[in-house]
C-alpha positions in Angstrom: 12.4 247.6 85.9 14.5 249.0 88.7 18.1 250.1 89.1 19.8 248.4 92.1 21.8 250.7 94.3 24.2 249.8 97.2 22.6 247.6 99.9 21.7 249.3 103.2 20.9 247.4 106.3 20.9 244.1 104.4 17.8 245.3 102.5 18.1 245.9 98.8 17.7 249.5 97.8 16.2 250.1 94.3 15.2 253.0 92.1 12.0 252.7 90.1 12.8 253.4 86.5 9.4 254.9 85.9 9.0 257.4 88.7 12.7 257.4 89.9 11.7 256.9 93.5 14.6 255.4 95.6 13.3 252.9 98.0 13.8 249.6 99.8 12.6 246.6 97.7 9.1 245.9 98.8 7.8 242.4 99.5 5.5 242.4 96.5 8.2 244.0 94.2 5.9 246.9 93.3 7.0 250.6 93.5 5.5 252.4 96.5 4.6 255.5 94.5 3.6 254.3 91.0 2.9 250.6 91.8 4.9 249.3 88.7 6.9 246.1 89.0 10.4 246.7 90.2 11.7 243.6 88.5 13.3 243.6 85.1 11.1 242.7 82.1 12.8 239.4 81.6 12.0 236.8 84.2 14.5 236.2 87.0 14.8 233.1 89.1 14.8 235.0 92.4 12.1 237.6 91.3 9.0 235.7 92.4 8.2 235.0 96.0 9.1 231.4 97.0 5.9 229.4 96.7 5.8 225.7 97.8 4.9 223.4 95.0 1.5 221.9 95.4 0.9 218.2 94.8 -1.5 217.6 91.9 -5.0 216.7 92.8 -4.8 213.3 91.3 -1.8 212.5 93.6 0.3 210.8 91.0 2.6 213.7 90.4 2.4 213.6 86.6 1.7 217.4 86.4 -1.4 217.2 84.3 -3.5 219.2 86.8 -0.7 221.8 87.0 -0.9 222.1 83.2 -4.7 222.4 83.4 -4.4 225.2 86.0 -1.7 227.1 83.9 -3.9 226.9 80.8 -7.0 227.9 82.7 -5.3 231.0 84.1 -4.0 232.1 80.7 -7.4 231.4 79.1 -9.3 233.3 81.8 -6.8 236.2 81.7 -7.0 236.5 78.0 -10.8 236.2 78.0 -10.9 239.1 80.6 -8.6 241.1 78.3 -5.9 241.4 80.9 -2.1 241.5 80.4 0.1 239.6 82.7 1.2 242.9 84.3 -2.5 243.9 84.9 -3.3 240.6 86.5 -0.1 240.8 88.6 -1.1 244.3 89.8 -4.6 243.0 90.8 -3.0 240.1 92.7 -0.2 242.4 94.2 2.5 240.0 93.0 5.4 240.5 90.4 4.5 240.1 86.8 7.2 237.4 86.6 5.2 235.3 89.0 2.2 235.3 86.8 4.4 234.4 83.9 6.0 231.5 85.8 2.5 230.1 86.7 1.3 230.3 83.1 4.5 228.7 81.9 4.4 225.9 84.5 7.6 227.1 86.2 5.7 227.7 89.5 2.6 226.1 91.0 0.3 228.5 92.8 -0.5 227.8 96.5 -4.1 227.9 97.7 -3.8 231.5 98.8 -2.4 232.4 95.4 -5.3 230.5 93.7 -7.7 232.6 95.8 -6.0 235.8 94.8 -6.0 234.7 91.2 -9.7 233.8 91.2 -10.5 237.2 92.8 -8.3 239.1 90.3 -10.0 237.2 87.4 -13.4 237.7 88.9 -14.2 233.9 89.0 -14.5 231.4 91.8 -11.7 229.0 92.8 -13.7 226.0 91.5 -14.1 227.8 88.1 -10.4 228.3 88.0 -9.7 224.7 88.8 -12.2 223.5 86.3 -9.8 224.5 83.6 -11.3 227.9 82.7 -13.9 226.3 80.5 -17.3 227.9 80.8 -20.1 225.9 82.4 -23.1 224.8 80.4 -25.2 227.6 82.0 -22.6 230.2 81.0 -22.6 228.9 77.4 -26.4 229.0 77.3 -26.4 232.6 78.6 -23.8 233.6 76.0 -25.8 231.9 73.2 -29.1 233.5 74.2 -27.4 236.9 74.3 -26.8 236.5 70.6 -29.7 238.3 68.8 -29.9 235.8 65.9 -30.0 232.8 68.2 -32.6 234.4 70.4 -34.9 235.0 67.4 -34.3 231.4 66.1 -35.0 229.6 69.3 -38.9 229.8 69.3 -39.0 228.3 65.8 -36.4 225.5 66.4 -38.6 223.9 69.1 -41.4 223.5 66.5 -39.3 221.5 64.0 -39.1 217.7 63.9 -35.8 215.8 63.7 -35.7 215.7 59.9 -36.3 219.5 59.6 -33.6 220.2 62.2 -31.1 218.1 60.2 -32.0 219.9 57.0 -31.7 223.3 58.7 -28.3 222.3 60.2 -27.1 221.1 56.8 -28.2 224.4 55.1 -26.4 226.5 57.8 -23.3 224.3 57.4 -23.4 224.8 53.6 -23.8 228.6 54.0 -20.6 228.8 56.1 -18.5 226.5 53.8 -19.4 228.2 50.5 -17.9 231.6 49.8 -20.5 234.3 49.3 -20.6 235.7 45.7 -20.4 239.4 45.5 -22.6 241.1 42.9 
């Protein structure tokens, strides 16, 4: 959050509320000294840079791909353990812009998608796929689990009936509360 002072040279002069540096408003709305967002915590209409609205990939304009991108960004951000502010700092944009993307108030351009993907440490195709992990990623995560890794050599030796029985037993174990002694 920043305090706006009298305009000079048609550029807005602001004071960072965190480090108290008086400065011209930067293009990315981040303080030059402490790199915190100069915008108020509540979203403002003029706070984010003007971004042209992209046409959805399916071309019919119904917004479903926009929703998918918004959900993917939020999902990937949360999976990475990042706040909107941390993601915005990585992208060098105001936090309000990240909020607007996630809440479908703004559609990211290709350059913003590239910065988002870099900040979230994924590829643009991963970002556009909806943030859902690929089959290979799921397999790697499963095999990283110690119990699953120990179980795998034995599962391949079971026939269909034995697998169904094992699955039913595991399902029953998870549904019934465990009795304490």
